[in-house]
GUDRENKOL-445655 format. One record per residue: residue in three letters; x, y, z of N, C-alpha, C in turn. Coordinates in steps of 0.2 Angstrom, whole numbers, plus 5000, padded with zeros to 4 digits. Each point is the difference from the previous one (the first is absolute). Example, Ala and Ser with C-alpha at 12.3 -4.5 7.8 and 13.67 -1.06 7.14 Angstrom:
<sites>
Ala506649725039499650065000500450065000;Ser499850054996500450065001499650055003;
</sites>
This chain:
<sites>
Unk503454664701499649955004500149934996;Unk500249955003500149934996499349974999;Unk500049964995499549954998500249935000;Unk500049975006500249935000499649954996;Unk500349954997499649954997500449935001;Unk499649955000500349945002499949954995;Unk500449964998499949944995500449945002;Unk499849954997500449935001500249974994;Unk500650034998500349984993500449935001;Unk500449994996500449945001500550015005;Unk500449965002500450005006500650054999;Unk500150034995500650044999499850074997;Unk500450055002499950074998500450014993;Unk499950064997500450014994500850005002;Unk500250035005500750015002500349935001;Unk499649965004500249935001500249964994;Unk499550014995500049964994500650034996;Unk500250065000500650024996500649985003;Unk500050005007500649975004500149934998;Unk499549965000500049934999500349984993;Unk499750054995500249994993500850014999;Unk500250055003500750025000500549945003;Unk499749985006500449945003500049944995;Unk499449994997500049944996500450014993;Unk500050064997500550014995500749995002;Unk500250035005500749995003500249925001;Unk499549975003500149935001500149964994;Unk499550014995500049974994500750014996;Unk500250065000500650024997500649965003;Unk500150005007500549975003500049924998;Unk499449975001500049934998500149994993;Unk499850044996500149994992500750014999;Unk500450055003500750014999500449945002;Unk499849985006500449945003499949944996;Unk499449984998499949944996500350014993;Unk500150064997500350014994500749995000;Unk500350025006500849995001500149935001;Unk499649965004500149935001499949964994;Unk499450014996499949964994500550024994;Unk500250065000500550034995500649965001;Unk500350005006500649965002500049934998;Unk499449975002499949934998500049994992;Unk499750044997499949994993500750014997;Unk500450055002500750024998500449945001;Unk499949965006500449945002499949954995;Unk499450004997499849944995500250024993;Unk499850064998500150024993500550054999;Unk500350045005500550054998500749995003;Unk500450055000500749995001500250055005;Unk499650055002500250055005500049985007;Unk500450035004500149985007499350015004;Unk499949975006499550015004499950075002;Unk499550034999499950085001499950015007;Unk500250065003499950025006499250025001;Unk499850005006499350025002499950074998;Unk499750014994499850074998499349994997;Unk499549995004499349994997499750054996;Unk500150075001499750054996500350004993;Unk500749994999500350004994499849934996;Unk500049955004499849934997499350014997;Unk499650035003499350004998499950054994;Unk500450065000499950054995500549994994;Unk500649985001500549994995500449945001;Unk499749944998500349945001500649994995;Unk500050044994500549994995500750035003;Unk500050055005500650025003500349955005;Unk499549965003500349965005500349944997;Unk499649974995500349944996500050024993;Unk500650044998500050024993500149944994;Unk500249955002500149944995499549955000;Unk499450015005499549965000499550024994;Unk499849954996499550024995499450035002;Unk499750044996499450045002499449965002;Unk499849944996499549965002500149975007;Unk500649985002500149975006500050065006;Unk500250064998499950055005499250015002;Unk499650004994499350025001499749945004;Unk500249944999499749945003500250005008;Unk500750015001500250005007499850065004;Unk500050064997499950065004499250025000;Unk499649984996499350025000499549945000;Unk500149954995499549955000500049965006;Unk500649975002500049965006499850035007;Unk500250065001499850045006499350015000;Unk499750024994499350015000499649945001;Unk500249944998499649945001500049995008;Unk500650015003500149985007499550055004;Unk500050074998499650045004499349994999;Unk499849984994499349984999499849945004;Unk500449955000499849945003500050015008;Unk500550045002500050025007499450045002;Unk499750054996499450045001499449955001;Unk500049954995499449965000500049955006;Unk500549985002500149965006499850045006;Unk500350065001499950045005499250025001;Unk499750014994499350025000499649945003;Unk500149944997499749945003500049995007;Unk500750015003500149995007499650065004;Unk500050064997499750055004499249995000;Unk499849984994499249995000499849945005;Unk500549955000499849955004500050015008;Unk500550045002500250015007499850075003;Unk499850044995499850075003499550005005;Unk499950055004499550015004499450034996;Unk499449985002499450024996499850075002;Unk500050054995499850075002499350005002;Unk499649954998499350005002499849975007;Unk500549975003499949965006499849934999;Unk499849984994499849934999500649955000;Unk499849945000500549955000500450004993;Unk500649995001500449994994500249934998;Unk500349994995500249934998500449975005;Unk500550045003500449975006499649985006;Unk499450045001499649985006499649944998;Unk499949994994499549944998500449944998;Unk500750005002500449944998499749935003;Unk499750005006499749945002499549974996;Unk499750044996499449984996500249994992;Unk500750014999500249994993500349934999;Unk500249994994500149934998500549965004;Unk500650035001500549965004499949985007;Unk499750055004499949995007499449965001;Unk499550014996499349965000500249934998;Unk500449994995500249934998500449965006;Unk500450045003500449975006499549985005;Unk499550045002499649995005499649944998;Unk499849994994499649944997500449945001;Unk500650004999500449945001500049985008;Unk500050055004500049995007499349975002;Unk499550024997499349985002499849934997;Unk500349994994499749944997500549954999;Unk500049945003500549955000500149974993;Unk499550004996500149984993500550044996;Unk500150065002500550054997500750005003;Unk500149965005500650005003500649984996;Unk500550035000500649994996500050044994;Unk499550034998500050044994500350075001;Unk500250034995500350075000499450054999;Unk500050065003499450044999499950024993;Unk500550004996499950024992499649944997;Unk500049945003499749944996499349995003;Unk499850045004499349995003499550044995;Unk499549964997499550034995499750065004;Unk499850054996499650065003499449985004;Unk499649954998499449985003500149965006;Unk500649975001500249975006500250045006;Unk500250074998500250045005499550035005;Unk499450024997499550035004499450024996;Unk499650045003499450024997500250074997;Unk499850004993500150074997499650055002;Unk500350065002499650065002499950054995;Unk500650014996500050054995500750024998;Unk500150064998500750024998500150075003;Unk500650015002500250065003499950064995;Unk499750065003499950064996500550055001;Unk500450024996500049984993500549944999;Unk500049964995500449944999499649944998;Unk500449954999499649934998500249955005;Unk500350015005500249955005499449975003;Unk499949945000499449965003500150005008;Unk499550025003500049995008499549945002;Unk500349965004499649945002500050005008;Unk499549975002500049995008500349935000;Unk500249985006500349945002499449955001;Unk500349935001499549955001499849995008;Unk500150065003499850005007499650065002;Unk500050054995499650065000499249994999;Unk499750035004499250005000499850074997;Unk499550004996499950064995499350025001;Unk499950075001499450035000500050064995;Unk499549994995499950054995499350045001;Unk500150075000499450045001500050044994;Unk499549984995500050044994499350014997;Unk499850054998499450024998499849964993;Unk499349994999499949974994500350034993;Unk500249954996500350024994500750045001;Unk500349985005500750035001500549954999;Unk499949944997500549954998500149955005;Unk499549995005500149955006500049934997;Unk499549994995500049934997500549994995;Unk500050054995500449994994500850005002;Unk500150055005500750015001500349975006;Unk499649975005500249965005499849935000;Unk499349995001499849935001500149954994;Unk499950024994500149964994500749984999;Unk500550055000500749984999500249965006;Unk499850015006500249955005499749934999;Unk499449994998499749944998500449964995;Unk500250044995500349974994500749985001;Unk500350035005500749995001500149955007;Unk499549995003500149965006500349934999;Unk500549985004500449944999499649945004;Unk499550025004499749955004499250004999;Unk499649985005499350005000499850075001;Unk499450024996499750065001499350005002;Unk499850055004499350005002499750074998;Unk499550014997499750074998499350005002;Unk499850055004499350025001499850064996;Unk499450004998499750054995499350005000;Unk499750064998499350004999499850014993;Unk500650004995499950004993500449954997;Unk499849984994500349954996500250034993;Unk499550024996500150024993500450065000;Unk500550004995500550054999500350025007;Unk500249955004500350025006500649955001;Unk500249995007500649965001499849934998;Unk499449975001499849934998500149994993;Unk499750044996500149984993500750014997;Unk500450055003500650024998500549945002;Unk499949965005500549965002499849925000;Unk499449994999499749935001500449954995;Unk500150024994500349964995500749995001;Unk500450055002500750005002500149965006;Unk499650005005500149965006499849934999;Unk499649984995499849944998500649964997;Unk500550044998500649964997500549985005;Unk499950035006500549985005499749955006;Unk499450005000499649965005499350004999;Unk499649965005499350004999499750065002;Unk499550024997499650065002499349985003;Unk499950035006499449985004499650075000;Unk499450004999499650065000499449985004;Unk500050045006499449995005499550064998;Unk499549994996499650054998499349995002;Unk499850015006499349985002499550044998;Unk500150074998499550044998500150014992;Unk500449964997500050004993500350074997;Unk500550035003500350064997500349984993;Unk500349955000500349984993499649944997;Unk499449995003499649944997500449944999;Unk500549995004500449945000499649945002;Unk500149944996499749945002500349975006;Unk499649975004500249985006500449934999;Unk500650005001500449944999500449995007;Unk499950045005500349995007499550015005;Unk500249985006499650025006500550005006;Unk499950045005500450005006499649995006;Unk500349965004499749985006500150065005;Unk499550045001500150065004500049985007;Unk499849945002500049985007500649965002;Unk500550004996500649965001500450025006;Unk500050075000500450035006499650025006;Unk499349985000499650015005499949945005;Unk500449965000500049945004500250005007;Unk500350065001500250025007499650075002;Unk500050025006499750065002500350064997;Unk500650014999500350064998499950004992;Unk500049954996499850004993499350024999;Unk499549975004499350024999499950075002;Unk500350025005499950075002500350054995;Unk500649984996500250044995499650004994;Unk499749944998499550004995499450045001;Unk499750005006499550045002500150084999;Unk500750015002500250075000500050034993;Unk500149964995500050024993499350024998;Unk499549965002499350014998499850075004;Unk500250015006499850065003500350064997;Unk500750004999500450054997499750024993;Unk499849954996499850014994499350045000;Unk499650005005499450035000499950075004;Unk500550015004500050065005500650044999;Unk500050065001500650045001500349995006;Unk500750035001500349995006499750035006;Unk499650064999499750035005499549965003;Unk499749954997499449975002500249925002;Unk500649994999500249935001500049975007;Unk500150055005500049985007499450015004;Unk499450014997499450015004499749935002;Unk499550015004499849945003499749954995;Unk499650024995499749964995500549964996;Unk500550044997500549974996500449955004;Unk500250025006500449955004499649945002;Unk499450005002499649945001499949964994;Unk499850044994499949964994500749964998;Unk500650035001500649974998500149945005;Unk499850005006500149955005499549944997;Unk499450024998499649944998500249974993;Unk500350044996500249974994500649965001;Unk500550025005500549965002499849935002;Unk499550005004499849945003499749954994;Unk499650034996499749964994500649984995;Unk500550044999500549984995500449945003;Unk500150015007500449955003499649935000;Unk499450005002499649945000500049974993;Unk499950044995499949974993500749974998;Unk500550045001500749974998500249945004;Unk499849995006500249945004499649944998;Unk499450014997499649954998500049994992;Unk500550044997500149994993499450024996;Unk499650045002499450024997500150064996;Unk499650024994500150064996499850065004;Unk500350054998499950075003499250024999;Unk499749974995499350024999499549975006;Unk500349955004499649985006499950055005;Unk500550055000500050065005499450044998;Unk499850014994499450044998499449975003;Unk499949935000499549975003499950015007;Unk500649995004500050015007499850085002;Unk500350044996499850075001499350024999;Unk499749964995499350014999499549975005;Unk500349965004499649975006500350005006;Unk500050055004500450015006499849945005;Unk499549975000499849945004500449944998;Unk500349994994500349944998500749995005;Unk500049945003500649995004500549964997;Unk500049994993500549964997500750035001;Unk500150064999500750035001500249995007;Unk499650015005500249995007500249935002;Unk499649954997500249935001500649984997;Unk500250034994500649994996500650025004;Unk499950065003500550035004500249965006;Unk499549985003500149965006500349934998;Unk499849974995500349944998500850014998;Unk500150064998500750014998500550025006;Unk499650015005500450025006500150085001;Unk499650044997500050075001499450025004;Unk500049985006499550015005499950075001;Unk500550045001499950075002499750044994;Unk500249984994499750044994499249984999;Unk499949935002499349985000499650035005;Unk500350015006499650045005499950074998;Unk500450034997499950074998499550004995;Unk500049964995499550004995499349985003;Unk500049965005499449985003499750065004;Unk500450045003499850065004499750054995;Unk500350014994499750044995499349984998;Unk499949944999499449974998499550005005;Unk500249995006499550005006499950075003;Unk500350054997499950075003499450034998;Unk499950075001499450034999499950004992;Unk499349994998499849984993500350064996;Unk499850065002500250064996500750014999;Unk500449985005500850015000500249944995;Unk499749945001500249944996499950014993;Unk499450034998499850014994500450054996;Unk500250055004500450064997500749974999;Unk500349965004500649974999500049964993;Unk499549955000500049964995499850034993;Unk499650055000499950044994500650044998;Unk500450035004500650034999500549954996;Unk500149945003500449954998499749974993;Unk499450004999499749984993500250054995;Unk500050065002500250064995500749994998;Unk500449995005500849994999500149944995;Unk499649955001500149944995499549994995;Unk499750064998499550004995500349984993;Unk500650014998500249984994500049934998;Unk500049965006500049924999499349984998;Unk499550055000499349984998500049984993;Unk500450044996500049994993500449934998;Unk499649954997500349944999500650004995;Unk500050054996500650014995500650025004;Unk499950045005500650025004500249945005;Unk499549975003500249955005500349944996;Unk499949994994500349944996500850005000;Unk500250065000500850015000500349985006;Unk499650005006500449985006499649945004;Unk499749964996499749945002500249944996;Unk500149945003500249944995499549994995;Unk500349994994499549984994499749935000;Unk499549994996499849935000500549964996;Unk499949945000500549954996500050014993;Unk499550034997499950004993500450064997;Unk500150055004500350064998500849994999;Unk500350034995500750004999500350065003;Unk500050015007500350065003500549975005;Unk500650044999500649985004500050055007;Unk500349975005500050035006500750055000;Unk499950065002500650045001500249995007;Unk500749995000500349995007500650055001;Unk499950045005500550055001500749985002;Unk500049945003500749975002500449984993;Unk499649984995500449984994500150074996;Unk499650045000500150074997500650035002;Unk500250005006500550045003500749984997;Unk500149944998500649984997500049994993;Unk499550034996499949994993500250064996;Unk499850004994500150064996499350024997;Unk499549985004499350014998499850075001;Unk499450024998499750065000499350005003;Unk499850035005499350005003499750074999;Unk499550004996499650074999499449995004;Unk499950055005499450005004499650074998;Unk499449984997499650064997499350005004;Unk499850065001499450015004499850084999;Unk499350005000499750075000500150035006;Unk500050075001500050035006499350025002;Unk499950035006499350025002499649955003;Unk499450015002499649955004499849944996;Unk500049945003499949944998500649974996;Unk500550035000500649974996500349945003;Unk500449974997500449945002500750025003;Unk500150075002500650025002500349965006;Unk499549985005500249965005500449944998;Unk499749964995500349944998500750024997;Unk500150064996500650024997500550015005;Unk499850045005500550025006500249935004;Unk499549965001500249935003500549964996;Unk499950004993500449964996500750035000;Unk500150074999500650035000500449995007;Unk499650015005500349995007500349935001;Unk499649954998500249935000500649984996;Unk500050034994500649994996500650035003;Unk500050065003500650035003500249975006;Unk499549985004500249975007500349934998;Unk499749964996500349934998500750014997;Unk500150054996500750014998500550025005;Unk499750035005500550025006500249935004;Unk499549965000500149935003500549964996;Unk499950004994500449974995500750025001;Unk500150075000500650035001500449985006;Unk499649995005500349985007500349934999;Unk499649964996500349934999500650004995;Unk500050054996500650004995500650045003;Unk500050015006500650035003499950075002;Unk499450034999499950075002499750044995;Unk500149994993499750044995499949964994;Unk499650024996499949974993500550024996;Unk500349954996500550014995499850054994;Unk499549974997499650044995499550045003;Unk500050065001499650045004499350004998;Unk499550005004499350014998499850075000;Unk499850024994499850074999499250015001;Unk499850035005499250015001499950074998;Unk499750014995499850074998499250015001;Unk499950045006499450015002499750074997;Unk499849994994499750064996499350015003;Unk499850065000499350025003499949975007;Unk500650005004500049965007499450035004;Unk499950075000499550025004499349994998;Unk499949974994499349984998499949935000;Unk500449964998499949934999500549955004;Unk500450035004500549965004500150035006;Unk499550015004500150035007500249955005;Unk500750005001500349955005500150055006;Unk499749985005499950055006500750015003;Unk500549955000500650015004500650014994;Unk499850024994500550014995500650045003;Unk499950065003500650045003500449955004;Unk499849965004500449965004500449944996;Unk499649984995500449954996500650034996;Unk499950064999500650034996500650005004;Unk500049995006500650015004500449935000;Unk499749954997500449945000500049964993;Unk499550024996499949964993500750004996;Unk500350065000500650014995500549955002;Unk500149995007500649965002499949934999;Unk499449984998499849934998500049994992;Unk500250054997499949994992499350014998;Unk499650035003499350014998500050084999;Unk499950024994500150074998499350034999;Unk499750045004499350034999500150074996;Unk499650014996500050074997499250025000;Unk499950045005499350035001499950064996;Unk499550004996499950064996499350035002;Unk500150075001499450045003499950064995;Unk499450024999499950064996500150065004;Unk500050005007500150065004500249985007;Unk500350045004500149995007499449995004;Unk499550044999499350005003499749934999;Unk500149974994499749944999500249955005;Unk500750005001500249955005499850025007;Unk499950065002499850025006499349975001;Unk499650004995499349985001500049925002;Unk500549974998500049925001500449995006;Unk500650035001500449985006500050065006;Unk499750054999500050055004500650045000;Unk500050065003500650055000500649965002;Unk500049975006500649975003500249944996;Unk499549964997500249954996500350024994;Unk499850054996500350024994500750035001;Unk500050045006500750035001500549945002;Unk499849945003500449955001500249964993;Unk499550004996500249974993500550044996;Unk499950075001500450044996500750005003;Unk500149995007500649995003500449944999;Unk499649944999500249945000500349984993;Unk499750044995500249994993500750024999;Unk500449964998500750024999500150044993;Unk499649994995499950034994499450044999;Unk499950064999499450044999500050034993;Unk499549994996500050044994499450045000;Unk500150074999499450055000500050034993;Unk499449984997499950024993499750075000;Unk499950024993499750064999499350015001;Unk499750065000499350015001499850005007;Unk500450025005499950005007499650065002;Unk499449995002499550065002499950005007;Unk500349965004499950005007500650045003;Unk499750065002500550055003500449985006;Unk499649975004500449985007500549944998;Unk499949954996500449954999500650034995;Unk499950054996500550034996500550045004;Unk499750035005500450045005500449955004;Unk499849945002500449955003500649984996;Unk499949994994500549984996500550054999;Unk499750064999500550064999500450015006;Unk499749995006500450015006500649955001;Unk499849934998500549955000500550014995;Unk499950044995500550024995500550055003;Unk499850045005500550045003500150074996;Unk500550045002500150064997500750004997;Unk500150044995500750014997500250085000;Unk500650014999500250075000500050034993;Unk499750064999499950034993500450065001;Unk500450024995500450065000499650054997;Unk500050065003499650064998500450064999;Unk500050034994500450064999499550065000;Unk500250055004499650065000500450064997;Unk499750034996500350064997499650065002;Unk500450055003499750065002500350064996;Unk499550054998500350054996499950075004;Unk500550045000499950065004500450054997;Unk500150065004500450054997500749994999;Unk500349955003500749984999500149954995;Unk499449984997500149944995499649945003;Unk500249944996499749945002500549965005;Unk499649975005500449965004499749935000;Unk500449955001499849934999500149965007;Unk499649965002500149965006499749934999;Unk500349965003499849934999499949975007;Unk499449965000499849975007499749934998;Unk499949965005499849945000499349995003;Unk499549974997499449995004499849924998;Unk499549985005499849934999499349994997;Unk500049954996499449994996499849925001;Unk499449984999499849935000500349974994;Unk500349945001500349964994499449994996;Unk499449985002499449984996499450055003;Unk500050064997499450045002499349964998;Unk499550025003499449974999499750014993;Unk500150054997499850014993500449964995;Unk500649995001500449954996499849935001;Unk499849985006499849935001499349994996;Unk499650055000499349994997500150004992;Unk500550044998500150014993500549964996;Unk500249945004500449954997499749984993;Unk500449994995499749974994499849935001;Unk499549984996499849935000500649964998;Unk500149945003500649964998500650015004;Unk500050055005500550015005499749995007;Unk500549995004499849995007500650025005;Unk499850015006500550015006500149935003;Unk500749995000500249945003500250015007;Unk499849965005500250015007500349935002;Unk500649995001500349945002500450015007;Unk499949955004500350015007500850024999;Unk500150055004500750025000500350044994;Unk499550024996500250044994499650064999;Unk500350054998499650064999499549994995;Unk499450045000499550004995500350014993;Unk499749964995500350004993499450014995;Unk500150034995499550004994500249954995;Unk499549954998500149954996499650004994;Unk500249974995499549994994499849935000;Unk499349995000499849935000500149974993;Unk500149944999500149964994499549964998;Unk499550024997499449974998500149944996;Unk499649955000500149944996500050014993;Unk499650054997499950014993500650044997;Unk500550025004500650034998500649955000;Unk499949945003500549955001500149954994;Unk500549965001500149954995499449954999;Unk499849984994499549955000499350045000;Unk500050065000499350045001499549984995;Unk500349994994499549994994499749935001;Unk500449955002499749935002499550015005;Unk500250035006499650015006499350034998;Unk500150064996499450034998499549964996;Unk500349964996499549954996499749955004;Unk500449985005499749955005499550035004;Unk500150065002499550035004499350024997;Unk500150024993499450014996499649934999;Unk500449954999499749934999499649985007;Unk500350015005499749985007499450055001;Unk500050064998499550045001499449984996;Unk500149994994499549974995499749945003;Unk500449955003499749945002499650015006;Unk500150055004499650025006499350034997;Unk500050044994499450024997499649954997;Unk500349954997499749944997499749965006;Unk500349995005499749965006499450035003;Unk500150075000499450045003499450004996;Unk500150004993499550004995499749935000;Unk500449955000499749935000499649995007;Unk500250035005499649995007499450044999;Unk500050064998499450034999499549974995;Unk500249974995499649964996499749945003;Unk500449975004499749945004499450025005;Unk500250065003499550025005499350024996;Unk500150034994499450024996499649944998;Unk500449944999499649944998499649975005;Unk500250025007499649975006499550055002;Unk500050064997499550055003499349994997;Unk499549995004499349984997499850064996;Unk499649994995499850054995499450045004;Unk500050064998499550045004499349984998;
</sites>
């Protein structure tokens, strides 16, 4: 009776290995003999006197003294052994490099050949096509940072992989998997144009790691209404600048709604009615060049007709009539709508927050941030906010949205796209930068030279903000997707695993019976990226999904392992210490104003 057993060893059996070894020895002998005959004759022609020998590779290799009896022995050794050996070694090295570069991957993942569009030569060629300032240059002359956004290096290998200046990026990476150190910070440090960063952290994060380096190439703007970095206010932004038409006012109101509710509640009666009321108030304030804080006064007193009168004076009769209908409606309904709207705009009740989006008095040395000038600069805008209730995330989302949309308008004026691309890194996007139509924006931002990099901690975090269909749309629209380690979402991991597809695995089965052993070879299919492999990826590695390319494993390239890491580390420590000092000084001032018990 037989006892079958199945194993999955390497792709060859012992018999195959012996056959291949014999063929290799025979081929090496023929090649060596032929080279010995050729170089022996050439050496004899230079240093000897014997006639050109006939083709006898075996004798030439084993007994060169018989073939060229008058050739000195050192010349025989050089011509028949040294030179052929050097040629064989060089040929083997070149062949190995070519094979490693162009072989098909046994794992089913993308190889170097598959990733050529993201490697230096092709990505530089594409940068020349996309950026007029690079026209006329050769690909080899394009600086690495001008080619595209650094994603990492191919595993295994050291070849840098970069996205182009028309790719839009989505990164889904668990905390402490390298999303900031390996993606956001290197991208900020290497950006050739303006940079926007949203975050809910400052100390020992992207802000402190990059603020000094970016200050060397342009102006640094920090919008820090909740004092994440305890940054002094030296700027303000007119939040109502784009609300002077109905579409802009509605978009601004949408940011306040989205920041306060999840996608599942965004379309109910109260949120919709409150959004309409905020739209009318923002439009009225913008038309009259009034500060956004006037909206709070109108919300506090539903009987106040100021906004209705301002809308009628500006010619927005329909909007005024709608607002009048809300005010004149049932008291319970009206009060419910106004209370909901007040909750959405509650962050503006804090004068410290409102000061960042309202004109300063004439005595304050505060400069106005203008998105239209930022789009063509090399400046950096840090948008910092806490997450959770009462945060200023609506202001952060509105500012990020205004910068990107203004950049699109500027790109259209410049012939279709920005030459030096604007890099918008939306870190913690699901917490502090909830732009409701971000999935739709992804479809055209890249073609205008506006490169968003949305960073999420999980797929479900995005579903909570944009809904299932919205998150699926964002995933589909992103031409570059980076999936990091620590993935505990089984459904999303299965989605990625299925996108990776299957590959053939050779299986050798050995059966033992009365007649001896029998071996059979069969093929079976396995997932290229099984679920357990996805979850167990080491920190600092990621799965790269690029449009038109098979899934690849990459190594992230964190800033602290790159050039200038020591200098950047010292600057980051200094910036972190400065935040601590400002926080301590602020706490001391507050203690001085606290009445004694």
